ROLUMVEX-834241 format. One record per residue (C-alpha): residue in three letters; chain; x, y, z. Coordinates in steps of 0.5 Angstrom, whole numbers. Layout:
LOBA ALA A X Y Z
...
//
This chain:
LOBA UNK A 51 224 159
LOBA UNK A 53 217 161
LOBA UNK A 60 219 161
LOBA UNK A 59 225 166
LOBA UNK A 56 220 171
LOBA UNK A 62 215 170
LOBA UNK A 67 221 171
LOBA UNK A 63 223 177
LOBA UNK A 64 217 181
LOBA UNK A 71 217 182
LOBA UNK A 70 224 185
LOBA UNK A 65 221 190
LOBA UNK A 69 215 192
LOBA UNK A 75 220 194
LOBA UNK A 70 224 198
LOBA UNK A 67 218 202
LOBA UNK A 74 216 203
LOBA UNK A 76 223 206
LOBA UNK A 69 223 210
LOBA UNK A 70 216 213
LOBA UNK A 78 218 215
LOBA UNK A 75 224 218
LOBA UNK A 70 220 222
LOBA UNK A 75 215 224
LOBA UNK A 80 221 226
LOBA UNK A 75 224 230
LOBA UNK A 73 218 234
LOBA UNK A 80 216 235
LOBA UNK A 82 223 238
LOBA UNK A 76 223 242
LOBA UNK A 76 215 245
LOBA UNK A 84 214 243
LOBA UNK A 82 207 242
LOBA UNK A 89 206 238
LOBA UNK A 93 209 244
LOBA UNK A 99 205 247
LOBA UNK A 96 203 253
LOBA UNK A 103 199 256
LOBA UNK A 110 198 254
LOBA UNK A 113 193 258
LOBA UNK A 120 191 259
LOBA UNK A 123 185 261
LOBA UNK A 127 185 266
LOBA UNK A 124 192 268
LOBA UNK A 129 198 267
LOBA UNK A 134 193 262
LOBA UNK A 133 198 256
LOBA UNK A 134 205 258
LOBA UNK A 128 210 255
LOBA UNK A 131 215 251
LOBA UNK A 134 210 246
LOBA UNK A 128 205 247
LOBA UNK A 124 210 244
LOBA UNK A 128 212 239
LOBA UNK A 128 205 236
LOBA UNK A 120 205 237
LOBA UNK A 118 212 235
LOBA UNK A 114 217 238
LOBA UNK A 108 216 234
LOBA UNK A 107 209 237
LOBA UNK A 104 212 243
LOBA UNK A 98 214 239
LOBA UNK A 98 208 234
LOBA UNK A 100 202 238
LOBA UNK A 100 197 232
LOBA UNK A 106 201 229
LOBA UNK A 112 198 233
LOBA UNK A 108 191 232
LOBA UNK A 109 192 224
LOBA UNK A 116 194 225
LOBA UNK A 118 189 230
LOBA UNK A 123 186 226
LOBA UNK A 127 193 225
LOBA UNK A 126 195 232
LOBA UNK A 129 188 234
LOBA UNK A 135 189 229
LOBA UNK A 136 196 232
LOBA UNK A 136 194 239
LOBA UNK A 140 188 238
LOBA UNK A 146 193 235
LOBA UNK A 145 197 241
LOBA UNK A 145 192 247
LOBA UNK A 148 186 248
LOBA UNK A 142 182 249
LOBA UNK A 137 178 245
LOBA UNK A 131 182 243
LOBA UNK A 124 179 243
LOBA UNK A 118 184 241
LOBA UNK A 111 181 242
LOBA UNK A 103 183 243
LOBA UNK A 101 182 250
LOBA UNK A 94 185 249
LOBA UNK A 90 190 246
LOBA UNK A 95 196 246
LOBA UNK A 100 192 250
LOBA UNK A 107 191 248
LOBA UNK A 112 187 251
LOBA UNK A 119 187 249
LOBA UNK A 124 182 253
LOBA UNK A 131 183 253
LOBA UNK A 136 176 254
LOBA UNK A 143 179 256
LOBA UNK A 148 175 252
LOBA UNK A 153 172 257
LOBA UNK A 160 175 257
LOBA UNK A 165 170 256
LOBA UNK A 172 174 255
LOBA UNK A 175 181 254
LOBA UNK A 178 182 248
LOBA UNK A 184 187 246
LOBA UNK A 184 189 239
LOBA UNK A 188 195 236
LOBA UNK A 188 199 243
LOBA UNK A 181 198 244
LOBA UNK A 177 193 249
LOBA UNK A 171 189 247
LOBA UNK A 167 183 250
LOBA UNK A 165 177 247
LOBA UNK A 159 173 249
LOBA UNK A 159 165 249
LOBA UNK A 154 165 243
LOBA UNK A 159 169 239
LOBA UNK A 157 176 239
LOBA UNK A 162 182 240
LOBA UNK A 161 189 243
LOBA UNK A 165 195 245
LOBA UNK A 166 194 253
LOBA UNK A 163 201 254
LOBA UNK A 156 198 251
LOBA UNK A 156 193 257
LOBA UNK A 155 199 262
LOBA UNK A 148 200 262
LOBA UNK A 146 193 264
LOBA UNK A 144 191 271
LOBA UNK A 146 184 275
LOBA UNK A 149 181 269
LOBA UNK A 156 180 271
LOBA UNK A 158 187 273
LOBA UNK A 161 190 279
LOBA UNK A 160 198 280
LOBA UNK A 159 199 273
LOBA UNK A 164 195 270
LOBA UNK A 164 188 268
LOBA UNK A 166 182 273
LOBA UNK A 173 180 272
LOBA UNK A 173 176 265
LOBA UNK A 179 172 262
LOBA UNK A 183 177 258
LOBA UNK A 185 176 251
LOBA UNK A 189 180 246
LOBA UNK A 188 179 238
LOBA UNK A 193 182 234
LOBA UNK A 192 187 228
LOBA UNK A 195 182 223
LOBA UNK A 190 177 224
LOBA UNK A 183 177 221
LOBA UNK A 179 182 224
LOBA UNK A 174 179 230
LOBA UNK A 168 183 227
LOBA UNK A 163 182 221
LOBA UNK A 163 189 220
LOBA UNK A 170 192 222
LOBA UNK A 167 199 220
LOBA UNK A 162 199 226
LOBA UNK A 166 196 231
LOBA UNK A 166 202 236
LOBA UNK A 159 203 237
LOBA UNK A 155 197 235
LOBA UNK A 154 189 238
LOBA UNK A 155 185 232
LOBA UNK A 157 177 230
LOBA UNK A 164 176 231
LOBA UNK A 169 172 226
LOBA UNK A 173 170 232
LOBA UNK A 175 163 231
LOBA UNK A 170 161 237
LOBA UNK A 171 154 238
LOBA UNK A 179 155 237
LOBA UNK A 179 160 243
LOBA UNK A 174 156 247
LOBA UNK A 179 150 247
LOBA UNK A 185 154 248
LOBA UNK A 182 157 254
LOBA UNK A 179 151 257
LOBA UNK A 186 148 256
LOBA UNK A 190 153 259
LOBA UNK A 185 154 265
LOBA UNK A 186 147 267
LOBA UNK A 193 148 268
LOBA UNK A 194 151 275
LOBA UNK A 201 150 275
LOBA UNK A 202 156 271
LOBA UNK A 199 160 276
LOBA UNK A 195 166 276
LOBA UNK A 193 168 268
LOBA UNK A 194 175 267
LOBA UNK A 193 175 259
LOBA UNK A 193 171 253
LOBA UNK A 195 174 246
LOBA UNK A 194 171 240
LOBA UNK A 199 173 234
LOBA UNK A 202 171 228
LOBA UNK A 209 169 226
LOBA UNK A 211 166 219
LOBA UNK A 204 165 217
LOBA UNK A 202 161 223
LOBA UNK A 198 163 229
LOBA UNK A 202 163 236
LOBA UNK A 199 164 243
LOBA UNK A 203 168 249
LOBA UNK A 201 166 256
LOBA UNK A 203 171 261
LOBA UNK A 202 169 268
LOBA UNK A 204 170 276
LOBA UNK A 207 164 279
LOBA UNK A 208 165 286
LOBA UNK A 213 171 286
LOBA UNK A 215 170 279
LOBA UNK A 212 172 272
LOBA UNK A 212 167 267
LOBA UNK A 211 168 259
LOBA UNK A 209 162 256
LOBA UNK A 209 162 248
LOBA UNK A 206 156 244
LOBA UNK A 203 155 237
LOBA UNK A 196 154 236
LOBA UNK A 196 146 236
LOBA UNK A 193 144 242
LOBA UNK A 195 137 241
LOBA UNK A 202 138 242
LOBA UNK A 201 142 249
LOBA UNK A 201 136 254
LOBA UNK A 208 134 252
LOBA UNK A 210 141 252
LOBA UNK A 206 143 259
LOBA UNK A 210 136 262
LOBA UNK A 217 139 260
LOBA UNK A 215 146 262
LOBA UNK A 213 144 269
LOBA UNK A 220 140 270
LOBA UNK A 224 147 267
LOBA UNK A 220 151 272
LOBA UNK A 221 147 278
LOBA UNK A 229 148 277
LOBA UNK A 229 155 275
LOBA UNK A 231 160 281
LOBA UNK A 227 167 282
LOBA UNK A 228 171 276
LOBA UNK A 229 177 281
LOBA UNK A 224 182 278
LOBA UNK A 225 179 271
LOBA UNK A 220 175 267
LOBA UNK A 221 168 265
LOBA UNK A 220 167 258
LOBA UNK A 219 159 256
LOBA UNK A 218 159 248
LOBA UNK A 215 153 246
LOBA UNK A 214 155 239
LOBA UNK A 220 152 236
LOBA UNK A 220 144 233
LOBA UNK A 223 139 238
LOBA UNK A 226 144 243
LOBA UNK A 224 149 249
LOBA UNK A 227 156 249
LOBA UNK A 228 159 256
LOBA UNK A 231 165 258
LOBA UNK A 230 171 263
LOBA UNK A 226 178 260
LOBA UNK A 228 184 264
LOBA UNK A 222 189 265
LOBA UNK A 223 192 258
LOBA UNK A 222 186 255
LOBA UNK A 228 185 251
LOBA UNK A 235 182 253
LOBA UNK A 238 188 253
LOBA UNK A 240 188 245
LOBA UNK A 233 188 243
LOBA UNK A 233 180 242
LOBA UNK A 229 175 244
LOBA UNK A 233 171 250
LOBA UNK A 237 165 247
LOBA UNK A 238 158 250
LOBA UNK A 234 151 250
LOBA UNK A 232 145 253
LOBA UNK A 230 139 250
LOBA UNK A 223 137 249
//
């Protein structure tokens, strides 16, 4: 008899739990005490609703604590979709606040025929993902003019996960300190003219830079190795060379300072070669 009483107790407990859940569900359906009262986005309109609710989940409208419990996952998902730092917080009963601090665009990066944006804090994303932002360095749906850099495919890929490069925001493996130093040094050289682009490539296992600029009516292509400590000497010699160069008549003036102890100078026709597919020859002592 005692055994029968004991075996009945678990069944009664299940019944009581089911009854309690039923009461709670009825109470919630009637009074909606767990409903999401407010979802506040800061700044307003910065995160489009369709993708936002895809990350948060439609059930969160009924039970507001769900996005609170999932705040880590929601943060990661939104930070992959938008170039911003995301913070999910509770501002009161049933009230959730999501703040989005835009990542500051720094340079535009060309890689394998696609255009990306790199931020000052070292994140990279496809240029198309910047289209939804308002008031963060954009004009008429496009990013405001940024310095343009090209990154050669033979260098280390500038993404933590190259397989996701076309659709997510992610940490960049770009040597940010090096590129920042190069960009700062080059931007201070007003004598070069108006920079058009800078390409980083590899030659003989070493990185080198190709700077293309418009100097008055003359297009200049300046090639440098990546050792910034040598640049002041190279720039001084290059300025003297440029001062004595006549108008190239539509050709680009190539100044190659990647050779040890000399600077190679020549005119490159619009097809980019000397007519025989070779780089121009000639030299000027450094």
